[in-house]
C-alpha positions as CSV (number, residue, x, y, z in Angstrom):
1,M,261.3,13.5,208.4
2,S,259.4,13.7,211.4
3,T,258.0,10.8,213.2
4,F,254.4,10.7,214.6
5,R,252.4,8.4,216.8
6,N,248.8,8.1,216.0
7,F,245.9,6.1,217.2
8,V,243.0,5.7,214.7
9,V,239.6,4.8,216.3
10,V,237.7,2.6,214.4
11,S,234.0,2.4,215.0
12,V,232.7,1.1,212.3
13,S,233.6,-1.7,209.8
14,A,236.9,-1.7,208.1
15,A,239.8,-3.6,206.7
16,I,243.8,-4.0,207.2
17,V,246.0,-5.3,205.2
18,I,248.2,-8.2,206.5
19,P,251.7,-9.2,205.3
20,N,250.7,-11.7,203.2
21,G,248.0,-9.1,201.1
22,N,244.7,-10.5,202.6
23,A,242.2,-8.4,203.5
24,I,240.5,-9.5,207.1
25,A,237.8,-7.7,208.4
26,I,237.3,-5.7,211.7
27,P,234.5,-6.4,213.7
28,N,231.9,-3.6,214.7
29,T,234.2,-3.1,218.1
30,P,233.6,0.4,219.8
31,G,236.6,1.9,220.8
32,F,239.0,-0.5,219.0
33,A,242.5,1.5,218.5
34,L,245.0,0.7,215.6
35,D,248.5,1.5,216.4
36,T,250.1,3.6,213.4
37,A,253.4,4.7,214.7
38,N,255.7,5.3,212.3
39,Q,253.9,5.1,209.6
40,A,253.7,7.2,206.4
41,Y,250.5,7.7,204.5
42,P,248.8,9.2,201.7
43,G,245.8,9.9,204.0
44,I,244.4,7.9,206.6
45,G,241.1,8.6,208.8
46,H,237.8,7.6,210.4
47,H,235.8,4.8,208.6
48,P,234.1,6.9,206.0
49,E,230.8,6.4,206.9
50,E,231.3,8.4,210.0
51,G,233.2,11.8,211.0
52,N,235.8,13.7,209.2
53,V,239.6,12.4,208.1
54,L,242.2,13.7,210.2
55,G,244.2,16.7,209.0
56,N,247.8,16.7,207.4
57,A,249.4,17.7,211.1
58,Q,248.0,14.7,212.7
59,M,248.7,12.3,210.0
60,G,252.6,12.3,209.6
61,K,253.7,13.3,205.8
62,L,250.5,13.5,203.2
63,S,250.8,13.2,199.5
64,D,250.1,16.4,197.6
65,T,247.8,14.2,194.9
66,G,246.8,11.2,196.4
67,S,248.0,8.3,195.5
68,F,245.8,7.4,192.4
69,L,246.2,3.9,191.7
70,A,247.6,1.7,194.9
71,P,249.4,-1.8,194.4
72,N,247.3,-4.7,193.9
73,S,248.1,-5.8,197.4
74,V,246.2,-3.0,199.1
75,Q,243.5,-2.0,196.5
76,L,241.2,-4.3,198.3
77,A,241.8,-2.6,201.5
78,R,241.1,1.3,200.1
79,Y,238.1,0.3,198.4
80,A,236.7,-2.2,201.6
81,S,237.0,0.9,203.8
82,G,237.5,4.0,201.6
83,T,240.5,4.6,204.2
84,L,243.1,2.3,204.5
85,A,246.2,2.0,202.1
86,R,250.0,1.0,201.9
87,T,249.8,-0.1,205.8
88,Q,251.1,-3.3,207.5
89,S,249.0,-4.3,210.8
90,V,250.7,-4.3,214.2
91,F,248.3,-6.8,214.8
92,T,249.2,-10.8,213.7
93,L,246.8,-12.7,211.2
94,A,246.0,-15.0,213.9
95,Q,244.7,-11.7,216.2
96,A,243.0,-10.6,213.0
97,Q,241.4,-13.9,212.5
98,E,240.2,-14.1,216.1
99,L,238.7,-10.5,215.8
100,N,236.9,-11.5,212.6
101,S,235.7,-14.7,214.3
102,Q,232.5,-13.0,215.4
103,K,230.8,-12.0,212.3
104,P,232.4,-13.0,208.2
105,L,231.9,-9.2,207.0
106,I,235.0,-9.8,205.0
107,T,235.6,-13.0,202.9
108,P,239.8,-13.0,202.1
109,I,240.2,-12.6,198.4
110,Q,243.8,-13.1,197.0
111,P,245.8,-10.4,195.1
112,S,246.3,-13.0,192.4
113,G,244.5,-15.9,190.8
114,R,240.6,-16.4,190.8
115,T,238.5,-17.1,193.7
116,A,235.5,-18.9,194.0
117,I,232.3,-17.2,194.8
118,P,231.2,-18.0,197.9
119,G,228.3,-19.7,199.1
120,F,226.3,-17.3,201.0
121,L,226.0,-15.1,197.6
122,A,223.4,-17.1,196.5
123,P,219.7,-15.9,196.9
124,N,217.0,-17.2,198.8
125,P,215.5,-20.2,196.7
126,N,212.2,-19.3,197.4
127,P,211.5,-16.2,194.7
128,L,208.1,-15.5,196.8
129,Q,210.3,-14.9,200.2
130,F,210.6,-11.2,201.7
131,P,212.2,-10.2,205.2
132,T,209.3,-9.3,207.8
133,R,211.3,-8.2,210.7
134,P,213.9,-5.6,210.8
135,E,217.1,-7.9,211.5
136,E,216.4,-9.7,208.5
137,V,217.5,-6.9,206.6
138,D,220.5,-5.7,208.5
139,I,223.8,-5.8,206.6
140,E,225.7,-8.3,208.3
141,V,228.0,-9.2,205.5
142,T,230.3,-6.9,203.4
143,Q,231.7,-8.9,200.5
144,P,234.6,-7.5,198.3
145,L,233.7,-8.7,194.5
146,T,235.8,-8.6,191.2
147,L,234.1,-7.5,188.1
148,Q,234.3,-10.7,186.8
149,Q,233.0,-12.3,189.9
150,A,230.2,-9.8,190.1
151,I,229.8,-10.7,186.1
152,E,229.6,-14.5,186.9
153,L,226.7,-13.6,190.2
154,A,224.6,-11.5,187.6
155,R,224.6,-14.5,185.3
156,R,223.7,-17.2,188.1
157,N,221.5,-15.3,190.1
158,N,219.7,-12.3,187.3
159,P,215.7,-13.1,187.5
160,D,215.8,-11.8,183.8
161,L,217.8,-14.6,183.1
162,Q,216.0,-17.2,184.9
163,V,212.6,-16.1,183.5
164,A,214.3,-16.4,179.5
165,Q,215.8,-19.7,180.2
166,L,212.4,-20.8,181.6
167,Q,210.7,-19.5,178.3
168,L,213.6,-21.5,176.6
169,E,212.1,-24.6,178.1
170,R,209.0,-23.8,177.3
171,A,209.4,-23.0,174.1
172,Q,211.4,-26.8,173.6
173,A,208.2,-28.3,175.5
174,A,206.0,-26.4,172.5
175,L,208.4,-27.8,169.9
176,G,207.8,-31.4,170.9
177,E,203.9,-31.0,171.2
178,A,204.3,-29.7,167.3
179,R,206.4,-32.5,166.2
180,A,203.5,-34.9,168.1
181,G,201.7,-34.6,164.9
182,L,203.4,-36.4,162.5
183,F,202.3,-39.7,164.6
184,P,199.0,-41.0,165.1
185,T,196.8,-40.4,168.0
186,V,195.4,-43.7,170.0
187,D,192.2,-42.7,172.0
188,L,191.0,-45.2,174.8
189,D,187.5,-44.2,176.1
190,V,185.9,-46.8,179.0
191,T,182.7,-46.1,180.5
192,F,181.2,-47.9,183.3
193,S,177.9,-46.9,184.1
194,G,174.5,-48.7,185.8
195,G,171.3,-47.2,187.0
196,R,167.5,-47.4,186.9
197,S,165.6,-45.1,183.9
198,T,162.4,-43.2,183.8
199,G,161.1,-45.6,181.1
200,S,161.7,-48.4,182.6
201,E,159.8,-47.6,185.4
202,F,156.9,-46.9,183.4
203,Q,156.7,-50.1,181.7
204,I,156.9,-52.0,184.8
205,E,154.1,-50.5,186.3
206,A,152.4,-50.9,183.1
207,A,153.0,-54.5,183.1
208,R,151.7,-55.3,186.7
209,A,148.4,-53.5,186.1
210,E,148.4,-55.5,182.6
211,V,148.8,-58.5,184.7
212,S,146.0,-57.3,187.3
213,R,143.9,-57.1,184.3
214,Q,144.1,-60.2,183.2
215,R,144.0,-62.4,186.0
216,E,140.5,-60.5,187.2
217,A,139.2,-61.3,183.6
218,Q,140.4,-65.2,184.5
219,R,138.3,-65.2,187.6
220,N,134.9,-64.7,185.2
221,L,135.9,-67.5,183.1
222,P,135.2,-71.3,183.8
223,P,137.9,-72.8,185.5
224,A,138.5,-75.4,182.3
225,Q,139.6,-72.0,180.1
226,R,141.7,-70.5,183.0
227,R,145.3,-70.6,182.3
228,D,148.6,-69.0,184.6
229,I,149.3,-65.9,184.0
230,P,153.0,-64.9,185.1
231,D,154.1,-62.1,187.4
232,A,155.0,-58.6,186.2
233,P,158.9,-58.0,186.0
234,D,160.6,-56.7,189.2
235,E,162.7,-53.6,189.4
236,R,165.8,-54.2,187.9
237,T,169.1,-51.9,187.3
238,S,171.0,-51.9,184.6
239,T,174.6,-52.0,184.9
240,Q,177.0,-52.1,182.0
241,L,180.7,-51.8,180.7
242,N,181.5,-49.8,177.4
243,S,184.9,-49.3,176.2
244,T,186.2,-47.8,172.8
245,V,189.9,-47.7,171.4
246,G,190.2,-45.5,168.3
247,I,193.4,-44.4,166.4
248,N,193.8,-41.8,164.2
249,Y,196.2,-40.6,161.9
250,N,196.4,-37.5,159.8
251,I,197.9,-38.4,156.1
252,F,197.4,-35.0,154.2
253,T,197.2,-31.2,155.9
254,A,198.2,-29.4,153.2
255,G,201.4,-28.7,154.9
256,R,199.8,-27.5,158.7
257,V,201.8,-30.1,160.6
258,Q,205.1,-29.5,158.6
259,A,204.9,-25.3,159.1
260,Q,203.6,-25.7,163.1
261,I,207.0,-27.6,163.5
262,R,209.4,-25.3,161.6
263,A,207.7,-22.1,163.5
264,A,208.3,-24.0,166.9
265,Q,211.5,-24.5,165.8
266,E,211.9,-20.6,164.9
267,Q,210.6,-20.0,168.4
268,V,213.1,-22.0,170.1
269,R,215.8,-20.0,168.1
270,I,214.0,-16.5,169.6
271,N,214.2,-17.8,172.5
272,Q,217.9,-19.2,172.9
273,L,219.2,-15.3,171.0
274,Q,217.2,-13.9,173.7
275,V,218.8,-15.8,176.8
276,E,222.0,-14.8,174.8
277,S,221.3,-11.4,174.4
278,L,220.3,-10.8,177.9
279,G,223.7,-12.9,179.1
280,E,225.4,-9.7,176.8
281,Q,223.0,-7.0,178.2
282,T,223.2,-8.4,182.2
283,R,226.9,-8.1,181.6
284,L,227.3,-4.6,180.3
285,D,224.7,-3.2,183.2
286,V,226.8,-5.0,185.9
287,S,229.9,-3.4,184.1
288,V,228.6,-0.2,184.1
289,A,227.3,-0.3,187.7
290,Y,230.6,-1.4,188.9
291,Y,232.4,1.4,187.0
292,D,230.1,3.5,188.7
293,L,230.8,2.5,192.4
294,Q,234.4,2.6,191.0
295,Q,234.1,6.3,190.5
296,A,232.0,6.9,193.3
297,D,234.8,5.3,195.8
298,E,237.3,7.3,194.0
299,Q,235.3,10.6,194.8
300,V,234.8,10.0,198.2
301,R,239.1,9.3,198.3
302,I,239.2,12.7,195.8
303,S,236.9,14.6,198.5
304,E,239.1,13.0,201.4
305,S,242.2,14.6,199.6
306,A,240.2,18.0,199.4
307,V,239.2,17.6,202.9
308,R,242.7,17.5,203.7
309,N,244.2,20.2,201.7
310,A,241.7,22.3,203.0
311,Q,242.2,21.4,206.4
312,R,246.0,22.6,205.7
313,S,245.3,25.3,204.0
314,L,243.2,26.5,207.3
315,Q,245.9,25.3,209.5
316,D,248.3,27.9,207.6
317,A,246.2,30.5,207.4
318,Q,245.7,30.3,211.2
319,A,249.5,30.4,211.6
320,L,249.9,33.0,209.9
321,F,246.8,35.0,211.5
322,E,248.6,34.2,214.8
323,A,251.8,35.2,213.5
324,G,250.5,38.3,212.4
325,L,251.3,38.1,208.8
326,G,247.4,37.1,207.7
327,T,244.3,38.2,207.9
328,R,240.9,37.5,209.5
329,F,239.6,37.1,205.9
330,D,241.9,34.7,204.9
331,V,241.3,32.4,207.7
332,L,237.2,32.8,207.2
333,R,238.1,31.8,203.4
334,A,239.5,28.8,204.6
335,Q,236.8,27.6,206.6
336,V,234.1,28.3,204.3
337,Q,236.6,26.2,201.7
338,L,236.8,23.4,204.5
339,A,232.9,23.1,205.2
340,R,232.4,23.0,201.4
341,E,234.9,20.0,200.8
342,N,233.3,18.6,204.0
343,Q,229.7,18.7,202.6
344,N,231.1,17.3,199.1
345,L,232.4,14.6,201.1
346,I,229.0,13.8,202.9
347,R,227.5,13.8,199.8
348,A,229.8,11.7,198.2
349,R,229.7,9.1,200.9
350,S,226.2,9.0,200.2
351,D,226.3,8.2,196.6
352,R,228.9,5.4,197.0
353,Q,226.6,3.6,199.1
354,I,223.9,4.2,196.5
355,R,226.1,2.5,194.2
356,R,226.8,-0.2,196.7
357,R,223.2,-1.1,196.7
358,D,222.2,-0.7,193.3
359,L,224.7,-3.1,192.6
360,A,223.7,-5.4,194.9
361,R,219.8,-5.2,193.4
362,L,221.8,-6.3,190.1
363,L,223.3,-9.4,191.8
364,S,220.4,-10.6,193.7
365,L,222.4,-10.8,197.0
366,P,220.7,-12.1,199.9
367,Q,219.0,-9.1,202.3
368,S,222.1,-9.4,204.4
369,V,225.0,-8.9,202.0
370,N,226.6,-5.9,200.8
371,M,229.3,-5.6,198.3
372,V,232.4,-3.1,197.6
373,A,234.6,-2.9,194.6
374,A,237.9,-4.7,194.7
375,D,239.1,-4.2,191.6
376,P,241.7,-1.1,190.7
377,V,240.5,1.9,188.9
378,A,242.9,1.0,185.5
379,V,242.0,1.1,181.8
380,A,240.1,-2.6,181.3
381,G,242.0,-3.1,178.0
382,L,242.5,-2.0,174.3
383,W,240.1,-2.3,171.3
384,N,242.1,-3.1,168.2
385,P,239.2,-3.7,165.6
386,T,239.3,-0.2,163.2
387,L,235.5,1.4,163.4
388,E,234.3,-0.6,160.2
389,Q,235.5,-3.6,161.6
390,S,233.3,-3.2,164.3
391,I,230.6,-2.0,162.7
392,V,230.4,-5.5,160.6
393,L,231.3,-7.7,163.4
394,A,228.1,-6.0,165.2
395,F,226.0,-7.1,161.9
396,Q,227.5,-10.7,162.1
397,N,227.3,-11.2,165.7
398,R,224.1,-9.4,167.2
399,A,221.4,-11.9,168.3
400,E,218.9,-9.4,167.9
401,L,219.1,-9.2,164.3
402,Q,219.3,-13.1,164.3
403,Q,216.1,-12.5,166.4
404,R,214.2,-10.5,163.7
405,L,214.9,-12.9,160.9
406,A,213.6,-15.8,163.1
407,E,210.8,-13.6,163.5
408,R,210.0,-13.2,160.3
409,N,210.1,-16.9,159.5
410,V,207.5,-17.5,162.4
411,N,205.3,-15.4,160.8
412,R,206.4,-17.0,157.5
413,E,205.1,-20.5,158.7
414,Q,202.0,-18.8,160.4
415,R,200.6,-17.8,156.9
416,R,201.3,-21.3,155.7
417,I,198.9,-22.7,158.1
418,A,196.4,-20.1,157.5
419,R,196.6,-21.0,154.0
420,S,196.1,-24.6,154.8
421,G,192.8,-24.1,156.2
422,R,191.3,-23.4,152.6
423,F,192.6,-27.2,151.9
424,P,191.0,-30.3,152.3
425,Q,192.3,-32.3,155.2
426,L,192.7,-36.3,154.7
427,S,192.9,-38.8,157.5
428,L,192.5,-42.1,158.5
429,F,190.6,-43.9,161.5
430,F,190.2,-47.2,163.4
431,N,187.6,-47.7,166.1
432,Y,187.1,-50.7,168.2
433,N,184.3,-51.3,170.8
434,L,183.5,-53.6,173.8
435,L,180.1,-53.8,175.4
436,D,179.3,-56.2,178.3
437,V,175.4,-55.6,180.2
438,F,175.9,-57.2,183.6
439,N,172.9,-59.5,184.8
440,D,171.5,-59.7,181.1
441,G,172.4,-63.8,180.5
442,L,174.3,-62.5,177.5
443,G,178.1,-62.6,176.9
444,L,180.4,-59.8,175.7
445,A,179.8,-57.6,172.0
446,D,182.4,-56.1,170.5
447,G,182.8,-54.2,166.9
448,Y,184.7,-52.0,164.9
449,S,184.7,-49.5,162.2
450,A,187.4,-48.4,160.3
451,G,187.7,-45.9,157.0
452,A,188.9,-42.6,155.9
453,R,187.5,-39.1,156.7
454,L,187.8,-36.1,154.1
455,Q,187.3,-32.9,155.9
456,W,187.3,-29.0,153.8
457,S,186.2,-26.0,154.5
458,I,184.7,-24.9,151.0
459,F,183.5,-22.0,152.6
460,D,185.0,-19.5,155.6
461,G,184.0,-16.1,154.7
462,G,187.4,-15.7,153.9
463,A,188.5,-16.3,157.4
464,A,191.7,-18.0,156.1
465,N,192.8,-15.5,153.7
466,A,192.4,-12.8,156.4
467,R,194.5,-14.7,158.6
468,A,197.3,-15.0,155.9
469,A,196.9,-11.4,155.0
470,Q,197.7,-10.5,159.1
471,E,200.7,-13.0,159.0
472,E,201.7,-11.2,155.5
473,A,201.8,-7.8,157.7
474,D,203.8,-9.2,160.6
475,I,206.4,-10.2,158.2
476,G,206.8,-6.8,156.8
477,I,206.5,-5.5,160.1
478,A,209.6,-8.2,161.0
479,E,211.3,-6.8,158.1
480,T,211.3,-3.0,158.8
481,Q,212.1,-4.0,163.0
482,F,215.4,-6.0,161.6
483,A,216.6,-2.6,159.4
484,N,215.9,-0.2,162.4
485,Q,217.5,-2.5,164.8
486,R,220.7,-2.6,162.3
487,N,221.0,0.9,161.8
488,Q,220.3,1.7,166.1
489,I,223.5,-0.8,166.4
490,R,226.0,0.9,163.7
491,F,224.6,4.1,165.6
492,R,225.5,2.8,168.9
493,V,228.7,1.4,167.8
494,E,230.4,4.3,166.5
495,Q,229.1,6.1,169.1
496,A,231.0,3.8,171.9
497,Y,234.2,4.0,169.3
498,F,234.1,7.7,169.0
499,T,233.5,7.7,173.2
500,L,236.2,5.2,173.6
501,Q,238.9,7.1,171.5
502,S,238.0,10.5,172.6
503,S,238.0,9.0,176.7
504,L,241.6,7.4,176.3
505,E,243.1,10.7,175.0
506,N,241.5,12.5,177.7
507,I,243.5,10.3,180.0
508,Q,246.7,11.5,178.5
509,T,245.4,14.8,178.9
510,A,243.9,14.6,182.3
511,S,246.9,12.7,184.0
512,V,249.4,15.7,182.7
513,A,247.3,17.9,184.1
514,L,247.2,16.4,187.0
515,E,250.6,16.3,187.7
516,Q,250.4,20.1,186.9
517,A,248.0,21.0,189.2
518,A,249.8,19.4,192.0
519,E,252.6,21.1,191.2
520,A,250.7,24.4,191.3
521,L,249.0,23.7,194.5
522,R,252.5,23.5,196.1
523,L,253.6,26.1,194.8
524,A,250.8,28.4,195.6
525,R,251.3,27.3,199.2
526,L,255.1,28.3,199.0
527,R,253.9,31.7,198.1
528,F,251.0,31.9,200.8
529,Q,253.7,30.8,203.4
530,A,256.3,33.5,202.0
531,G,253.8,36.4,202.1
532,V,253.8,36.6,198.3
533,G,250.4,35.0,197.3
534,T,247.0,35.2,198.7
535,Q,244.9,33.1,200.0
536,T,242.4,32.9,197.0
537,E,245.3,31.6,194.7
538,V,245.7,28.7,197.4
539,I,241.7,27.8,197.1
540,D,241.9,28.3,193.5
541,A,244.9,25.5,193.3
542,E,242.8,23.3,195.7
543,N,239.8,23.4,193.5
544,D,242.0,22.6,190.4
545,L,243.6,19.7,192.2
546,T,240.3,18.1,193.0
547,S,239.0,18.6,189.5
548,A,242.0,17.6,188.0
549,E,241.7,14.2,190.4
550,G,238.2,14.0,189.3
551,D,238.6,14.3,185.4
552,R,241.4,11.5,185.2
553,V,239.1,9.2,187.2
554,R,236.2,9.9,185.0
555,A,238.2,9.9,181.8
556,I,239.6,6.3,182.9
557,L,236.3,4.9,183.8
558,D,234.3,6.4,180.7
559,Y,236.8,4.6,178.7
560,N,235.8,1.4,180.4
561,R,232.6,1.9,180.0
562,A,232.7,2.7,176.0
563,L,234.6,-0.3,175.9
564,A,232.1,-2.7,178.0
565,T,229.3,-0.9,175.6
566,L,231.6,-1.8,172.4
567,Q,232.0,-5.3,173.7
568,R,227.9,-5.5,174.2
569,E,227.2,-4.1,170.8
570,V,229.9,-6.4,168.6
571,S,228.4,-8.8,171.0
572,N,229.9,-12.9,171.6
573,L,232.6,-10.9,172.5
574,S,233.1,-10.7,176.4
575,A,235.1,-13.4,177.4
576,T,237.8,-13.0,173.9
577,A,237.4,-9.2,173.4
578,P,241.1,-7.4,172.2
């Protein structure tokens, strides 16, 4: 085999695989060169965000089909950068870590075992914070994540789950409020007041006028008949302290308090089921988004392989043309095919960036963090239950069905509360009062009252019956929604199950077609080089190979999506799914 010595210039962050299997990030270093001497690659080129990949003649030995499933030790590198695979870096670990010390672009993840989620992936604790400067939204960290790590992050950071948890806490507090109705209430009312009223002012003025009149009358009397007349009272401010302690206890409420407690308990149950349902839906949404990102990654790889094949065909056409064995038409056809594949590659890279940011949104990652898929594309697992067993499991486990039943129970209790308004309400009360008027020369005064209170709304114009009728209608709505939800669950289980089965068959068919397409391309090139084939046959074979690779990727990821959907529809099996 011919030996090539190449230098791949990396101008944007990439990842290299070191002998122990860790992925070490290379920071943005313009002009940094990686010596790839004496290496055979299935396909390597520039960073997927810049430029075209290098052609077959520049890269040494190329695989006709490309590596579909790379070994575990190199998957992280290929998915982190979109280019590198099956390589051993000429740099030592110490040199790579020194380069990586400028900026923690990628945290190394061991190929086996479970790595704790880095703390810098937690979002800002202030939900109202938003960036105001461009540098605050600059991507500084690119973190590879496995599917399980992504699901854990989503469950920890998902705002909808956090809102559902807060609503559950609110429902639990409302239950405590309802239970308080079983106990007596004790109220304390203390009033301290002071002032002078307008009535007392008039009385003082009247008294002063009466004193003046009496004294004037005394002057006309003989001295022996005169008597002393006291002065009128001065203006005085009234200051007093009035306190009352009241105890009330509802003895009979026609079942209203008990119905309120049961309704609050059912509401807590509804919120608990909502948290469970959102957790399962979050797992599904993240899984589907992760598989979409894997498909975008694979589409980039397939497009890069198609570009390399088109470059090789162009080189063959140019060689035959220069040797006088080909035509200018063949060269032009090859150039058009190469331009078309370059366009497909540009679109694939754009779609991959969109998929990465969409998953980062679902995970609520910080503004300066991006993520890449660390898991290889592979069948996620098998589903052993039959279709009938899957449907029954879904009916038994789905939180949404339990929610509809709990909503019906809440409406029943609300109906009891409405009907209780037609019956008498009996309660006991006890009040103790303490009064002290300052500057009156008297001491404290106290008193109490105790008794029973009967309240009965004999006629309310039919309001209680109308409220009960409303709740009766809500009961019927909840039952109808239960039936509709049950039918939807069955359909989605059947849809996911049939998709799962068809995708599994398509994986086998696509694998065979991929091998056949690779062999057909090899034969088409041999025929074209021998002068017995045409450039059209080579282009058609290249297109068939690209389609076959895409079909196999879609079959596997469609299977994984169907499996994740089936687990979601059955529910409660995300951790123990067969």
